[in-house]
N, C-alpha and C positions, 0 to 999 in steps of 0.2 A: 498812800504807801510811802513810807519814809526811806531815807537814804540807806539805813542799815538793813531794811527789808530787801532793798534792791541788791545790796552787796551780798546778802545771804542767798538770794536767788541765783546770782551769778556764780557764787561758789558752789552751789548745789549742781548747777549745770556743768561746771568744770569737772567736778568729781564724777559725775555720770559719764562724761566723755573719757576720763582717765580710766574708769572701770571698764568701759567698753573696749578701749584700746588694749588694756591688760588681758582681757578675755581673748581677744583676737590674737595677741602675741602668743598666749599659751596654746591656743589651738594650732596655730601655724608651727610653733616649735615642735609639737607632737607630730605633725605632718612631715616636717622637714627632717626629722631624726633619721629617716632611712634614705634621704636624698644624697646625691654625690656632692663632693666638694665643689666641683665646677658649678653645679646648680646653685649651691648656697652662695658662692662668690658672685654669681650673676644677680641673685636676689639682693645681696648686700649692696651691690653697686647701683642697681637700677630699680629696685622694688619700692613699694610704698613704705611709709615709716614703720608700720607693723611688720612687714616682710623683712625689712632691714634688721629690725630688732630681733626677730626670731632667727634669722640666718646667723646673725652675730652670736646669739646665744648657743646655737648648735655648733658653730665653728669653734667657739671658745671651749665648749665641753670636749671637743676633739683635740684640743691642745694648740689651736691657732691663737696667735696673739700673746702667748705665754713666753716668757723669757727663760 
């Protein structure tokens, strides 16, 4: 196995993880759409990376963080 084969395998693994993360964020965003602002703020402060991303997305859609 050559160097570039190894690089390709690492890239495939990274893409798979990114895809999994994006699916999780999308699912959580749909779940969080009906949650309260306080719930969303708690998730944004102390949730996992996917929970934080989903909470931020919902809060932004509600006008938070916009000037």
